[in-house]
N, C-alpha and C positions, 0 to 999 in steps of 0.2 A: 503494500500500498504504499501509494504516497505521503513525502512529510507533509504534516501540518506547518502552513507560514505564516502568521497574521503581523501586519507592519500599521492594524488600524490606531493601535496606542500612539506611536512616533508620528503616525500622521497627523495625528490630531493632535496630542500633547506631549509631544516628544521636548520644543522649548520650556513648556508653560509647567508638566509634572514629569520629566524625564524620568524618575525612581519609578512611576504608578506606570506610566509607558513600557518601561522595563519589564516589569509584573506582568503586564497584560501580553505583550507582547513572545516574552520570553522563559517566562513562566507557566501561566496558566495558559496559552495558546504551543507555545514550544515544547512544556517538557509533558506537563499536564493530560493535553487533548492527543499525546503522541505514545501516551501509554497504553500498550493493545494489552492489558490486563483484563481491558471491557475493549471490545468494539467499536469502533467510532458510530455506527449508527443507532447500538446503544447508549453509548456516551450522547448523540443529538438526543433520542429520547426523553430519556433522564433531564437534560440542561432546559429542554421547552416544557417538561411540566415544572422543576423547578420555576421557572418564569412566572409559568401561568400559576401557579401554587400563589405567588405572591402579588400575582393582581397586575402584573408589569407586561405590559403592550404595547409597548412603541417600539423604537425602530431595532434595539435589542432582540426583541421574543423575535421580530421580523424577517433579521439576518439567520438566528437560529433553528425558525423553519425552514429557511432557504436550505440553510448547511444540512436538515434533515433530510429533505428532498434529494439534492447532493449525493448525501448517501445513501437513498436508499428507501427512504421511507415514502410510502405509496400514498395516494387520497384516502382511497380505503384503512389505511391504518392507523393515518393522522386522523381523521377522523372519528372510530373506535377510541384508541388513545384519548384525545379530548372529550370526547363523551365518557370514559370511563373514570376521568380525573375530575368532572363538572359535578360527579356526586363527593366527592372529598371535599373540593376547593373552592367549588361556587356557579350554579349555573350563571349566574351574568358575565364571569370570566372565562365563561365555554363562549357565552357568543360574539366574545369577543376576541378570541383567537380564533374561530372562526371565519370570521369576515376577514382577518389577517391572511388563514390558511386559504382562503377562495382565493387571495391575490396572487400568492405562492405558488397554487398547482396549477391557475390559471384556468379556473373554472369559468368560461365568459358563455351567456347564450348561445352563440354564434356555435361553438364547438359541442353543445348539448345533442344528443343522436336521436331529436326527437324532429318529427314532419311538425307536429301541432304548434303553431306559435303560441297560446294559451300556454302549454305544457311545458315550454322551453323557457317562459316567465316563469312559471310558476317554480322548476329547478331549483332557477339561478337565484329565489331568491330564500336558500334554503341549504345545512350545508351537507345534510346527507343523501343519497344518490335517492333515485324513485325506486329504482330498482327493476323485476322482474313482473311480468303479471302475474295478479295472485290468482294463478287456476286451481291451484287445491284447494281452495275456500271459495267460485265462484259461483257454487251453488247457494252461498248463505247473503251472498250482495246483487243489488240493484243495481244494474250498472256496471263499468271496467273499474277494478280499484288490482293496485300494485303495492308490492310489498319487498323490504330489503333490510336483511339481518343488521343490526347494528352490532349487537352483544349474543354471544348464545351460550357463557360461563357464569355463572353464577348466579345472575338473574336475566333471563331473557328481555330484551331491548328488540322491537322493531321497527320501522318505520314503514307505514301506512299510509300510502296514497290514493286520494279516490277522484275519478274527474266528476266535473260538474254533475251537480244530480246523484249521484254514486250514493249507496248507502245500505253498510249490512242490514241482516235479521236484524229481532227481537231476540236476545238472546242474555243466558244465566251465564254468570261462573261461581260453581260449588266449589266448597271445601271445606271436608270436614273440621280443620283447623286453620287458621293465617287466609290463603289467598285473595283473591279479587283481580284487578287491575290501576293503573297507576297510566291517562292518557296525556299526556304534552303537546299542545298545538304548537310548529316548527315552520308553516306555511298555509296560506289561504286563510277560508272562512267556511266554518262547519257549524255541525251543529250534536251536539251529548242528549241524550232526552230517557229519565228513567219513567218505566210504565207508573202513571195515574199521576205523573208531574208534568210543568210546561217542559217545551225545552229552553237547553240552554247554549248561547251561541257562544262559538270558540274560536277563537282568534290569537295570532303567534304570542307564545306567551305565557298561555292560558293551562291550567293543571285542571285535571278530575280526578280525584278518589274517587274507583270503583268499589264499594265493600262487596265481597262473595253474599250469593242468592239474591241477587236485586238484576231483576228484569229489565231491559234498557237497551237503546240502541247509539251507535254514531254513525256519521257521515259528513259528505260535503253541503253546503249551499247550493241549489240550482243551480247560482250562475257565477259558481268560482269553482276552483279545484282547492282542492284540503291536503294536508298530511299533519300524522299527529307519528307522533311517539307510542309506541303499546310497552306499558315497561312488565313483564307477567311478573305481580306479587307472588313471593313462594309459600306452600302450600302444606300441608297435608292431604290425602286423595284429592287431589283438584280433578277438575274436570270441566267443559264446556257443552253448555245444551242449546242446541241453536232452535229457537223459533220459527214462528209466520214472519214474513216479512212486514215491511211497515206498507202499510196502503198509499196508495198516487192520493186519497183523500187525503191522510194524515200528515205525510208530508208536504201536499198542496198548501199547506197552510203557513210554511214555513216562508221568509221574505230572504 
């Protein structure tokens, strides 16, 4: 592997703070970053996580995000890393890091592989991929939906995307103990409704906690694409019961 050489310290502070510039260029990068006990890709990830945890989202983080990309961290990997750290370091920090990451990994609307212009615009609004057609659960949806796994270890987290007008059937998350689901809207506009209650509008940043044994549905608004993270809450003897579709009459009351 090529030796890492850094000159930023001397370029910016060589005359003003030569000792600091020496430590930055020769010790931090010259010695520490060239230490082979940890591979440079792992070292890049650790650095991004450390800066994100402190809430540092300036040019230094963008530099280390670019460094991570240059050393093999993929867009899918950085999305999973930031999502994981968000649970420990804070959700607002994750949003700030995702915005920088989208610049570094070059996610532009014109680069997205979707023919539908509204779908491309929606994909650009969020840090998570739209994923693949949700064919395995298509029978439980009215309209087209898409599924992108974000995490399948420890806690299942999936980005679910609905085309305008798409919604899933009424359903119930069963559990002997624990269980249920958490929804976090990441893009677009949609609705969540529990049986016997008014529908709740969901916009980016909104979070819905769904207890077990509650009959409900969720999906897109009639005029908007909609994406939410679906977080599976661990529990004992969990299962999902799919019920009847949301009728056009019920859905037609929404705006």
